[in-house]
C-alpha positions as CSV (number, residue, x, y, z in Angstrom):
1,M,0.0,0.1,0.1
2,F,2.8,2.2,1.0
3,K,4.7,1.5,-2.2
4,T,1.8,2.2,-3.9
5,L,1.7,5.5,-2.5
6,L,5.0,6.7,-3.5
7,A,4.4,5.9,-6.7
8,T,1.2,7.7,-7.4
9,I,3.0,10.9,-5.9
10,A,5.7,10.1,-7.7
11,L,3.8,9.8,-11.1
12,L,1.9,13.2,-10.2
13,T,5.0,14.6,-9.4
14,A,5.7,14.0,-12.8
15,L,3.3,15.1,-14.1
16,G,3.6,18.5,-12.6
17,I,0.9,17.9,-10.0
18,H,1.1,19.0,-6.8
19,A,-1.2,17.7,-4.5
20,D,-2.1,20.1,-1.8
21,S,-2.0,18.4,1.8
22,S,-3.9,21.3,3.3
23,P,-7.4,21.0,4.4
24,K,-8.5,23.1,2.0
25,S,-7.6,21.0,-1.3
26,C,-10.4,18.2,0.5
27,H,-12.7,21.5,-0.3
28,H,-12.8,22.0,-4.1
29,R,-15.5,22.1,-5.6
30,T,-15.8,19.3,-7.3
31,F,-14.3,16.8,-4.5
32,D,-16.8,15.0,-3.8
33,A,-18.0,14.5,-7.3
34,T,-14.4,13.9,-8.8
35,L,-14.6,11.4,-5.9
36,W,-17.8,9.8,-6.7
37,V,-16.9,9.2,-10.6
38,Q,-13.1,8.0,-10.2
39,S,-13.6,5.5,-6.9
40,S,-17.4,4.6,-6.9
41,V,-19.2,1.8,-8.7
42,E,-22.8,3.1,-8.6
43,W,-21.1,5.8,-11.4
44,R,-20.1,3.0,-13.3
45,A,-23.2,1.1,-12.5
46,H,-25.0,3.8,-13.8
47,C,-23.0,4.4,-17.5
48,H,-23.5,0.3,-17.8
49,Q,-27.5,0.9,-17.3
50,T,-28.2,4.2,-19.3
51,Y,-26.1,1.9,-22.1
52,N,-27.6,-1.3,-21.7
53,L,-31.1,0.8,-22.1
54,A,-30.2,2.2,-25.1
55,Q,-29.0,-1.2,-26.4
56,A,-32.2,-2.9,-25.5
57,A,-34.4,-0.1,-27.3
58,L,-32.2,0.1,-30.5
59,K,-33.5,-2.3,-32.5
60,K,-36.7,-1.5,-32.2
61,R,-36.2,2.1,-33.3
62,L,-34.1,0.6,-36.4
63,R,-37.7,-0.8,-36.9
64,D,-39.7,2.3,-37.2
65,P,-39.2,4.1,-40.3
66,Q,-40.7,7.1,-39.0
67,W,-38.9,7.4,-35.7
68,T,-36.8,10.0,-34.2
69,A,-35.3,11.3,-32.0
70,A,-34.4,14.7,-33.0
71,I,-36.8,17.4,-32.4
72,E,-34.8,18.5,-35.2
73,Q,-36.4,16.2,-37.0
74,Y,-40.3,16.1,-36.6
75,A,-41.5,17.7,-38.9
76,D,-39.8,15.4,-41.4
77,Q,-41.7,13.8,-43.4
78,E,-39.1,11.8,-45.5
79,R,-37.0,10.6,-42.6
80,G,-37.9,7.1,-43.3
81,E,-35.6,7.2,-46.5
82,K,-32.6,8.5,-44.2
83,T,-29.4,6.6,-43.8
84,P,-30.0,5.7,-39.6
85,A,-28.0,7.1,-37.3
86,I,-27.0,8.2,-33.8
87,I,-25.7,11.0,-32.1
88,V,-23.4,11.2,-29.5
89,D,-21.8,14.0,-26.6
90,I,-17.7,13.3,-26.1
91,D,-16.8,14.5,-23.0
92,E,-18.6,12.4,-20.2
93,T,-20.6,10.1,-23.3
94,V,-18.4,8.5,-24.6
95,L,-14.5,9.7,-23.0
96,D,-13.9,10.3,-19.5
97,N,-12.1,13.2,-18.4
98,S,-12.3,12.7,-14.8
99,P,-8.8,12.9,-14.7
100,Y,-9.0,15.8,-15.8
101,Q,-10.7,16.8,-13.1
102,A,-8.7,15.4,-10.2
103,R,-5.6,17.2,-11.2
104,L,-7.9,20.3,-10.9
105,V,-9.3,19.5,-7.2
106,L,-5.2,18.0,-6.5
107,K,-4.0,21.7,-7.5
108,N,-6.9,23.3,-5.8
109,E,-7.8,24.6,-9.3
110,S,-10.9,26.0,-11.3
111,Y,-11.5,24.9,-15.3
112,K,-8.8,26.9,-18.2
113,S,-8.6,26.2,-21.7
114,K,-5.2,25.8,-21.1
115,T,-4.6,23.3,-18.9
116,W,-7.1,21.2,-20.5
117,D,-5.5,21.9,-24.1
118,I,-2.7,20.6,-22.3
119,W,-5.5,17.6,-21.5
120,V,-6.9,17.2,-24.3
121,H,-3.7,16.9,-26.5
122,Q,-2.9,13.8,-24.0
123,E,-5.3,11.4,-25.3
124,A,-5.4,9.7,-22.4
125,A,-9.2,9.7,-21.6
126,Y,-10.7,5.8,-21.3
127,P,-13.9,4.9,-22.7
128,V,-17.1,5.6,-20.7
129,P,-18.3,2.9,-19.6
130,G,-20.5,0.5,-21.8
131,S,-20.6,3.9,-24.4
132,L,-17.6,1.2,-26.7
133,P,-19.5,-1.9,-26.9
134,F,-22.6,-0.2,-27.5
135,L,-21.2,2.4,-30.3
136,T,-19.3,-0.7,-31.9
137,K,-23.0,-3.1,-32.3
138,A,-24.5,0.1,-33.4
139,A,-22.0,0.8,-36.3
140,Q,-22.4,-3.0,-36.7
141,M,-25.9,-3.0,-38.0
142,G,-25.4,0.0,-40.1
143,I,-25.9,3.2,-38.0
144,E,-23.5,6.0,-38.7
145,I,-22.0,7.2,-35.4
146,F,-21.8,10.8,-35.0
147,Y,-19.8,12.7,-32.5
148,V,-21.4,15.6,-31.5
149,T,-19.0,17.5,-28.9
150,N,-18.3,21.7,-27.8
151,R,-14.9,20.7,-27.4
152,E,-13.3,23.7,-30.2
153,A,-11.9,22.8,-33.0
154,R,-8.6,23.0,-32.2
155,L,-8.5,20.0,-30.2
156,E,-9.8,18.2,-33.4
157,E,-7.0,16.1,-34.1
158,S,-5.7,15.1,-30.6
159,T,-10.1,14.2,-30.0
160,R,-10.3,11.9,-33.4
161,K,-7.1,10.5,-32.1
162,N,-8.6,9.6,-28.9
163,L,-11.4,7.8,-30.3
164,E,-9.5,6.0,-32.7
165,K,-7.1,4.6,-29.9
166,Y,-9.7,2.6,-28.4
167,G,-12.0,1.7,-31.8
168,F,-14.6,4.0,-31.4
169,P,-16.5,3.6,-35.0
170,L,-15.1,6.8,-37.2
171,S,-16.5,6.7,-41.1
172,K,-14.0,7.6,-43.7
173,S,-16.2,9.0,-46.0
174,M,-17.9,11.6,-44.2
175,D,-16.9,14.1,-41.0
176,T,-19.1,12.8,-37.9
177,V,-16.5,14.2,-35.5
178,L,-18.8,17.7,-35.5
179,M,-16.6,20.1,-33.2
180,K,-17.6,23.6,-31.9
181,N,-16.7,26.8,-33.8
182,E,-15.8,24.4,-37.0
183,K,-18.0,26.1,-39.1
184,K,-19.1,29.7,-38.1
185,D,-23.1,28.8,-36.7
186,W,-21.5,26.0,-34.7
187,L,-21.9,27.4,-31.5
188,S,-22.5,26.1,-28.3
189,D,-25.7,25.4,-29.0
190,K,-25.9,21.9,-30.7
191,G,-29.5,22.5,-32.6
192,S,-27.5,24.0,-36.1
193,R,-25.3,20.7,-35.9
194,R,-28.2,18.4,-35.0
195,A,-30.3,20.2,-38.1
196,M,-27.6,19.2,-40.5
197,I,-27.1,15.3,-39.4
198,A,-30.9,15.0,-39.6
199,K,-31.4,16.4,-43.9
200,T,-29.1,13.3,-44.4
201,H,-29.9,10.6,-42.2
202,R,-32.5,9.6,-39.2
203,I,-31.6,10.2,-35.7
204,L,-32.8,6.8,-33.7
205,M,-30.8,8.1,-30.6
206,L,-29.6,11.3,-28.6
207,I,-26.9,10.1,-26.2
208,G,-24.8,13.1,-23.9
209,D,-24.4,14.1,-20.1
210,D,-26.1,17.9,-20.5
211,Y,-29.5,18.7,-21.6
212,G,-28.4,20.8,-24.3
213,D,-27.3,17.3,-25.5
214,F,-30.9,16.6,-26.6
215,C,-33.2,20.2,-27.3
216,S,-31.7,23.6,-28.1
217,G,-32.7,26.7,-25.0
218,A,-30.5,24.6,-22.2
219,K,-28.8,27.8,-21.6
220,T,-31.6,29.6,-19.7
221,D,-32.6,30.4,-16.3
222,K,-33.1,27.2,-13.8
223,V,-37.0,27.5,-13.6
224,T,-37.5,27.5,-17.4
225,R,-35.2,24.8,-17.8
226,E,-37.3,22.4,-15.3
227,E,-39.6,23.7,-17.1
228,S,-38.4,22.7,-20.5
229,S,-37.5,19.5,-19.0
230,R,-41.5,18.9,-18.1
231,S,-42.3,19.3,-22.1
232,Y,-40.1,16.1,-23.0
233,Q,-40.4,13.9,-20.4
234,Q,-41.4,11.2,-22.7
235,N,-38.3,11.2,-24.6
236,W,-36.0,10.0,-21.4
237,G,-35.2,6.1,-21.8
238,Q,-37.2,6.1,-25.3
239,G,-34.2,7.8,-27.9
240,W,-32.8,10.1,-24.7
241,F,-30.5,8.7,-22.7
242,I,-28.7,11.1,-20.7
243,L,-25.6,9.9,-18.2
244,P,-24.4,11.4,-15.2
245,N,-22.2,14.2,-14.1
246,P,-21.7,16.1,-11.5
247,T,-18.7,17.7,-11.7
248,Y,-19.9,20.4,-14.4
249,G,-22.6,21.1,-16.9
250,S,-25.2,23.7,-18.2
251,W,-26.9,22.6,-14.7
252,K,-24.3,24.3,-12.8
253,D,-24.3,27.5,-14.7
254,A,-28.2,27.7,-15.1
255,I,-28.2,28.4,-11.5
256,V,-26.2,31.3,-11.5
257,N,-27.9,32.5,-14.4
258,F,-24.7,32.4,-17.0
259,D,-23.4,35.3,-15.7
260,R,-19.3,34.8,-16.0
261,S,-18.9,37.8,-14.6
262,L,-19.7,37.1,-11.1
263,S,-17.3,36.9,-8.3
264,P,-16.8,33.3,-6.9
265,E,-18.1,34.6,-3.8
266,L,-21.4,36.0,-4.8
267,K,-22.0,32.4,-7.2
268,A,-21.4,30.7,-4.0
269,I,-24.1,32.8,-2.2
270,M,-26.5,31.8,-5.1
271,E,-25.8,27.9,-5.0
272,R,-26.3,28.1,-1.2
273,E,-29.8,29.8,-2.4
274,A,-30.3,26.4,-4.8
275,F,-30.5,24.7,-1.8
276,D,-33.8,23.0,-0.2
277,P,-34.1,22.0,3.7
278,R,-37.5,22.2,3.7
279,L,-37.2,24.5,7.0
280,P,-40.4,25.6,8.4
């Protein structure tokens, strides 16, 4: 045990990561969430459950020529003639970036594009449990897999290499890794990319870890998001399949109304006010 600990410390030091032994490192904003993802069987079970449910529904969705999971395709009367496809997010959906989150915790830092880019270029993210066998089988059934991600376009090569390392299905005839800002209208809202795919493919399923992976309008206040989600309750487990991500996402930004100018102290106050302790 002691030798393992020493080896871990040596590895972290070689990577330039120095664990903060003071109590504050245990009070990092994502300490418990990151620990849960990396240490619990429950997180793995949740991931396998999601992909097992998607697998169980896949043949039924494939056989129904009028079925689509994409809101952007509801009005398309010709969808039954199109090649079937599945749209997946990448981060925390098919690639696990919890080691990057662990680095932030150990160094008592927050997300920065510079450190994120370094992580992505290392091509070191593991597959999310259940994702690779599911997508491999779907591809073998003739279903095209599209990866719609909000990683910036400058990270596409490293992203592709990370996916290729583990054998995720990637088309050789078309671009199926669609990055944020790769085209002018490909912003953080993924609706334009889903709409583009819907022109040529029938979208059987949407799989992601964030509300924005399924519909537009994720970047609104908490109350509006909740009202919107209620109108789509029937989609979950049918064509929409969601993975757990307790560390970051639009859910957290919605609490502070997506205001990036707020101080950490004010954000913390707004987050505390979001709790419901059911006091009399």
